[in-house]
C-alpha positions as CSV (number, residue, x, y, z in Angstrom):
1,M,0.0,0.0,0.0
2,N,1.3,3.4,-0.9
3,K,2.1,5.3,2.3
4,S,1.9,8.7,0.7
5,L,-1.9,8.2,0.4
6,I,-2.3,7.9,4.1
7,P,-2.5,11.3,5.8
8,K,0.1,12.0,8.4
9,R,-1.1,12.7,11.9
10,E,0.1,16.3,11.9
11,N,-2.1,16.8,8.8
12,A,-5.2,15.3,10.4
13,Q,-6.3,18.7,11.9
14,E,-5.9,20.4,8.5
15,I,-7.9,17.7,6.9
16,A,-10.6,18.0,9.5
17,S,-10.7,21.8,9.0
18,L,-11.0,21.4,5.3
19,R,-13.8,18.8,5.6
20,A,-15.6,21.2,8.0
21,R,-15.3,24.1,5.5
22,L,-16.5,21.9,2.6
23,V,-19.5,20.8,4.6
24,T,-20.3,24.4,5.5
25,K,-20.0,25.6,1.9
26,F,-21.5,22.6,0.2
27,G,-23.5,20.9,3.0
28,A,-26.5,20.3,0.7
29,L,-24.3,17.8,-1.2
30,S,-24.1,15.7,1.9
31,N,-27.7,14.7,1.3
32,P,-27.8,11.8,-1.3
33,K,-31.2,12.9,-2.7
34,Y,-30.1,16.5,-3.2
35,R,-26.7,15.4,-4.6
36,R,-28.5,13.2,-7.2
37,Y,-30.9,16.0,-8.0
38,W,-28.0,18.5,-8.3
39,F,-25.8,16.4,-10.6
40,G,-28.9,15.6,-12.7
41,S,-29.7,19.3,-13.0
42,L,-26.0,20.1,-13.8
43,A,-26.1,17.5,-16.6
44,S,-29.5,18.8,-17.9
45,V,-28.2,22.4,-18.0
46,G,-25.0,21.3,-19.7
47,A,-27.0,19.4,-22.3
48,I,-29.3,22.4,-23.0
49,Q,-26.2,24.6,-23.6
50,I,-24.8,22.0,-26.0
51,V,-28.2,21.9,-27.8
52,T,-28.3,25.6,-28.1
53,M,-24.9,25.7,-29.7
54,A,-25.7,22.7,-32.0
55,Q,-28.9,24.4,-33.2
56,G,-27.0,27.5,-34.2
57,W,-24.3,25.3,-35.9
58,L,-27.0,23.4,-37.7
59,I,-28.6,26.6,-39.1
60,V,-25.4,28.3,-40.1
61,D,-23.0,25.6,-41.2
62,K,-25.2,22.9,-42.4
63,L,-28.3,24.7,-43.7
64,G,-26.5,27.9,-44.9
65,G,-28.5,30.2,-42.6
66,S,-27.7,33.8,-41.9
67,E,-27.1,35.9,-38.8
68,L,-30.7,36.9,-38.9
69,D,-31.7,33.2,-38.7
70,I,-29.5,32.9,-35.6
71,G,-31.3,35.9,-34.1
72,V,-34.7,34.4,-34.9
73,L,-33.6,31.2,-33.3
74,G,-32.5,33.0,-30.1
75,G,-35.7,34.9,-29.9
76,A,-37.8,31.8,-30.6
77,T,-36.1,30.1,-27.6
78,A,-35.9,33.0,-25.2
79,V,-39.3,34.6,-25.5
80,P,-41.4,31.5,-24.7
81,T,-38.9,30.6,-21.9
82,I,-39.3,34.0,-20.2
83,V,-43.1,34.2,-20.7
84,I,-43.8,30.7,-19.5
85,S,-41.5,30.9,-16.6
86,L,-43.9,33.4,-15.0
87,F,-46.4,30.6,-14.8
88,G,-44.1,27.7,-14.1
89,G,-44.2,28.3,-10.4
90,V,-48.0,28.1,-10.3
91,L,-47.8,24.7,-12.1
92,A,-45.2,23.5,-9.7
93,D,-47.4,24.4,-6.7
94,R,-50.4,22.5,-8.2
95,F,-48.7,19.3,-9.4
96,D,-46.1,16.8,-8.3
97,R,-42.8,18.5,-8.9
98,R,-40.9,15.3,-9.4
99,K,-43.3,14.2,-12.2
100,L,-43.1,17.6,-13.8
101,I,-39.3,17.4,-13.9
102,I,-39.6,14.0,-15.5
103,G,-42.2,15.3,-18.0
104,V,-40.1,18.3,-18.9
105,S,-37.1,16.0,-19.5
106,A,-39.2,13.6,-21.6
107,A,-40.6,16.4,-23.7
108,S,-37.1,17.9,-24.3
109,T,-35.8,14.5,-25.2
110,A,-38.7,13.9,-27.7
111,L,-38.1,17.3,-29.3
112,L,-34.4,16.7,-29.7
113,M,-35.0,13.2,-31.1
114,L,-37.4,14.7,-33.7
115,L,-34.7,17.2,-34.7
116,A,-32.1,14.4,-34.9
117,I,-34.4,12.3,-37.1
118,L,-35.1,15.3,-39.4
119,D,-31.3,15.9,-39.6
120,A,-30.4,12.2,-40.1
121,T,-33.0,11.9,-42.9
122,G,-31.7,15.0,-44.7
123,S,-35.1,16.7,-44.5
124,V,-34.3,19.3,-41.8
125,M,-35.0,22.9,-42.7
126,I,-34.3,26.2,-40.8
127,W,-37.9,26.6,-39.9
128,H,-37.9,23.1,-38.3
129,V,-35.0,24.1,-36.0
130,V,-36.7,27.4,-35.1
131,V,-40.1,25.8,-34.3
132,I,-38.5,23.0,-32.3
133,A,-36.4,25.6,-30.4
134,A,-39.6,27.6,-29.7
135,I,-41.4,24.5,-28.3
136,Q,-38.2,23.7,-26.4
137,G,-38.3,27.3,-25.0
138,L,-41.9,26.6,-23.8
139,V,-40.8,23.4,-22.1
140,M,-37.7,25.1,-20.5
141,G,-40.0,27.9,-19.2
142,F,-41.4,25.3,-16.8
143,D,-38.1,23.7,-16.0
144,G,-36.5,26.5,-14.0
145,P,-39.4,27.3,-11.7
146,V,-40.2,23.6,-11.1
147,R,-36.6,22.7,-10.2
148,S,-36.3,25.8,-8.0
149,S,-39.4,24.8,-6.0
150,Y,-38.3,21.1,-5.8
151,F,-34.9,21.2,-4.2
152,P,-36.1,22.6,-0.8
153,L,-38.1,19.4,-0.4
154,L,-34.9,17.4,-0.5
155,I,-32.7,19.1,2.1
156,E,-32.7,20.3,5.7
157,R,-33.2,24.0,6.4
158,K,-29.6,24.4,7.6
159,H,-28.4,23.5,4.1
160,M,-30.7,25.8,2.3
161,T,-28.1,28.5,1.7
162,S,-25.7,25.9,0.3
163,A,-28.3,24.5,-2.0
164,V,-29.3,27.9,-3.3
165,V,-25.6,28.7,-4.0
166,L,-25.1,25.4,-5.7
167,G,-28.2,26.0,-7.7
168,T,-26.6,29.0,-9.4
169,V,-23.8,27.0,-10.8
């Protein structure tokens, strides 16, 4: 066994101090349910960012679109997201948040599969990308408020600040 991996006794206090600071700053991650939720959210947000970039690439590089088309794409995504997010919290209060998150993820997956099929068959057009992005914007308008109202159900009150900070990552 490699002895360099075993902390020396004089470092034990430093390690304990570091552990205490990490628990204070990231205490919400000590909860397995929150940790699973947080990593899932992180993956979801990362995937959405990749999709946004890929849609722009598809329009410009593959379909020969213009800067105006990219602007239309951005507006088609952003406007529904902003408008619907005003009502997403109401929906989250009336229905099972966990099921809503699953539904949002399923809807996003279905939309992106449709876009992938259109692209794979060579039948994708700029308007397809824009319409799918607009519907995706509607779906994402529910995602943020539902996720924001769900995580407090997973953690203790003492870890709320940590969870809110982690939620901004």
